[in-house]
C-alpha angles and dihedrals in degrees: 000000000000116000114247112249116255113254119255118210110245094020115095149139125238116240110272093011132108093203122105122220134198118208134187139152123243125178091343093309126113113229118198124180129185122222101178111226094337103108093169091057090052091051093047091049093050094045091051091050092051092047093053091046090055098043101032089221097132148005123294105191127216092223132058090225091075123064126242103249137177116227089254090054090048091053090048092049092047094048091058097053113108129205087249089059090053091047092052091046095053093040091055090050093050094049091048092054108048093156092058094038102042092171102073094167112051102043092051089047092052091046088053091054091052093046091052092053103036105013097114094048122103103252096226091053099058112107129212094239090056090057091048092049091050094049090052090059092058109096097213138108118291090247090057092051090047090055090051090051090050091050090050090053091047090058091058095040092054091042089054091051088054092048095248102117138020099198138061112200092180092060094083097039104114120236118237121247112258121202122219090255127205117310105222113209131176111252121220092251092048091050090048091054092044093051091047090056093047093047089049089057089056095047094047092059095067126185095303095066106050097158094049089047091053091049091051090050089047088059091057091051090049090055093045092055095042093052095038101043103029094221120168112249093253092046091052101045095041093049113126123209094244088067092055113084107191093175094056091030096230139119120222105209108201130205097355129192089277092051094250136104124238140181122233116196118219124236119206094270093052093045092051091048092054091047089050092051090052090059096050117096094218126123138174111275115260106221130210119296092254091051105036121187106249092205118114113256095234100056118142097223118063092193115059103178116068099165100098101040094041093048090049093049092048091050094050092045090050093236107152134196093013130132134188089253088059087071085072090051088050090051093053094043092051091050088054092047088054091056101264115155123234088255092056091048090050092053094044096047098035095235115176093214129045087216089067091053093045090063089074097052104095111180113220122222094249091052091054093046092050091050092050092048089059089066093065117120115266111254120222 
């Protein structure tokens, strides 16, 4: 008859279970790891943890999800991590946290660019000058290259948090200077032509095409709210009805790009547009059971993609070099033209920085002259 193995403190089985567990305390936290039926593995794990605690020659984690490693093993593990590994790690994190990373399109696209260029490289071997040289070959605007550089740095920062790398070669890569650029606003004549085209789409439908007519009218309401409320595209098309208060005539924009909430007050055009949307019998399409629509059921806008119809309307209205986001620029510029201060624009648009809002405040000549006149000496 085989002799029963001597008990080892910290290695045990639960009552009624065949699995073996190893248990130790680290920094006031109890760490417990399961090894199935492998008792020897549990003993080896615990002995290694106790040895490193005594000698300080490695890392004893406070969670069972991370391995017990000596410093030599950590260096070996780090040296084998590729840039592709870091890309996959951050991409998985982004996709798993859509509330934190609201933009689920551009960061993954930039990560894909980096992975294509540097994926096979050992992460710890990439040098800052190599990143700079690569960025210089990309024929895009400075702001675009800066975003790529920031994404590169994010790969290493997140990798460091996960214990995969100890360096960040992108940290010392300088950002390019970015000018303020041209603020593109919709002129009165351009808006007149654009609205004429959109109204023509409604009139052309006639009584025999009620659904198409409602969609065409929906486009007009989309434009009214975009120009009159200055919402970001994501804020507008993800807006649920509970955040629209028609009685108080205000929109409560939740969890914005800057991580804060804000209130946007409706003017008459925006109010009428929301009332018009209420009357339309349009809803987001409910897809097949195997491909469900992830959109919330109570969204204000029944049509989520404005790219095709807006591009078509701009072309027919002969409005050039204009994007949907420029409606937001138009909103801010019109506030400034009506005498709104940079602080008011900041609150209305939800800008993080007052400097961003100040770009829209263009002082007119008469305003400057009046201000200078106020400095005249007082006459007796």
